[in-house]
Every structure is written in structure tokens, then in C-alpha cells.
C-alpha positions, 0 to 999 in steps of 0.5 A: 499499500505505502509503495503504491502511494509512493508511486502515485506521489512520484507521478506528480508531473503526469497528474499536473499535465493531465489535470490541466488538460482536463480543466482546459476541455472541462472547466466546469469540473474544476471551478468549484475548488476556487473557494478552497485554494487558500485552505488547500495550500494551508493543508499542503504546508501542514503536510510539509510540516508533518515531514519535519522534526525539530531536529531537521532545523538543527541539520541546517547548522551541520551543512550551513554552506550549502544551504546558504548557497541555496537560499541566495540562489533561490531569492536572487536568481528567480526574482531577478529573472522574473523581473528581467523577463517582464521588463524585457517583453513589456508584459502587461500588469497582471502577467508581469505581477503574476510572473514576478510573484511566482518567481519570488516564491520558495522552492516547491516540495515536489523538488524533493522527489525530483532530486531523488530521481535525478540522484541528487542530494535529497536531505539537502533538498529537504533542508533547502525547501524547508529554509526557503519556505521559512525565509519566504514568509519575509522574502516573498512579500518584500521582494514582490513589493520591490520588483513588481511595484513598477507595474502596480502598488503591492501591499507587502504587509497584506502578503506578509500576513497571508504568508503567516496564515498559509505557510508559517502557521500550518508548518509549525503545526505540522512539526508540532504534530510530528513531535506528538507522534513521537510520543505515542506507541509505535511512533515510527509506524504512525509517522511512516503512514503520515509520510506515505499519505502526505505527499499524495494529498499534497499532489492531489491539492496542487493539481486541484489548485492548478487545474482550478486556475486553468479552468477559471482563466482559460479565456485569458490563457488563450489570449496571452498564449505566446507571451505567457508560455514563453515567459514562464518557460524562460523563467524556469529554464533560467532557474534550473540553468543559473542554479546549477551554474551558480553551485558550479561557480562556487565549486560545489560537488556534482550532487549539490549542483544538481540539488541547487538547480532543481531547488531554484528551478521548481517553485512553490507554484500553489503558493503563487496561485493562492496569493495572486488570487487573494491579493490581485483579484482585479488582475485576471491574469495574475494567477495564471503564471503560477498555474503554467509554472507548475506544469513547466517546472515539473516537466523540465525537472522530470526531463533533468531527472531522467538524464541525471538519473543515468549519470554517475555523480563525480 
């Protein structure tokens, strides 16, 4: 049973693509989830917290160099790439803000699966995702306000409060529940089931969030097709490429380079979609880059995993 659940979770890129295709041709099947996007993201973050222990936070101090490398890359490469693409292509306000917002989000939890398949450093991937998620509570609102302010005033305080509600509090609750599980009988058995079910639930919710955005914004996606798909593809292409190059420049070993590339290239698109839907209601295109982002980063990550998975780490 647990093996089956793991296979379902590892097929995340397939479910994202199938969900988007389904939502495009049958939007009525997905629009009902529009009122559950933010709560759904909170459950995803709770699931992430359930996989963490207090000791995991202390692990950061055992490999600080690589975690810092990941954090710097995460919150410089992607935000600046998002701003640069939006400026270079002269994107309209909704598309520009949506692109910059998703670029300023932390790494996505699916990156851990891709790192495993790519024979990268999975423990480091988990640490990078954890630390970027916690840092994003402050970094995402501030970077979005700074970089997207040229198109439209951004309420950083409102974004910060949302980050507290849908990221920090659920993660801390998850960590607390995990600690409580350690005090009950057969704690490892309970944790193993949590770790098996959690990823599948997270995958289902991310697919629902992305599919719902595609269903709701189908006309806007069709109208902005070329600029939307090219800009988001460039964003993730730069993320994966520059993430690897940045780690290589600092002479990190091959598995660390792969990990940094994947962590930088794969964003928490669900968070981007949720924030855009809640805070930029008047901009119809704002949530759309996050939905397209989820498809692109999963596909690119899967291709890299297929290539790197066959190569030995040097």
C-alpha cells in the first residue's frame, strides 16, 4: 500500500499535465475549488510540516554553506529573472506581477522527489525547501513589492499576513504534530503512514489548485498564449540553468549542483496561485503564470531527472 502511494506521488508531473488538460476541456469540473485554494495550500504546508522534526532545523547548522548557497540562489536568481523577463518583454501588469510573484516564491516540495530521481542530494533538498519556505514568509512579500512595484502598488504587509496564515502556522503545526506522534506507541509506524499519505494528499491539492486556475482563466490563457508560455518557460529555464551554474561557480560537488538547480528551478506554484488569487483579484492574469509554472517546472525537472538519473555523480 505504501509503495503504491509513493508511486502515485512520484508521478506528480503526469497528474499536473492531465489535470490541466482536463480543466481546459471541462472547466466546469474544476471551478468548484476556487473557494478552497487558500485552505488547500494551508493543508499542503501542514503536510510539509508533518515530514519535519525539530532536529531537522538543527541540521541546517551541520551543512550551512550549501543551505546558504541554496537560499541566495533561490531569492536572487528567480526574482531577478522574473523581473528581467517582465521588463524585457514589456508584459502587461497582470502577467508581469503574476510572473514576478511566482518567481519570488520558495522552492516547491515536488523538488524533493525530482532530486531523488536525479540522484541529487535529497537531505539537502529537504533542508533547502524547508529554509526557503521559512525565509519566504519575509522574502516573498518584500521582493514582490520591490520588483513588481513598477507595474502596480503591492501591499507587502497583506502578503506577509497571508504568508503567516498559509505557510508559517501550518508548517509549525505540522512539526508540532510530528513531535506528538513521537510520544505515542509505535511512533515510527504512525510517522511512516503520515509520510506515505501526506505527499499523495499534497499532489492532489496542487493539481486541484492548478486545474482550478486553468479552468477559471481559460480565456485569459488563450488570449495571452505566446507571451505567457514563453515568459514562464524562460523563467524556469533560467532557474534550472543558473542554479546549476551558480553552484558550479562556487565549486560545489555534482550532487549539490543538481540539488541547487532543482531547488531554484522548481517553485511553490500553489503558493503563487493562492497569493495572486487573494491579493490581485482585479488582475485576471495574475494567477495564471503560477498555474503554467507548475506544468513547466515539473516537465523540465522530470527531463533533468531522467538525464541525471543515468549519470554517475562525480
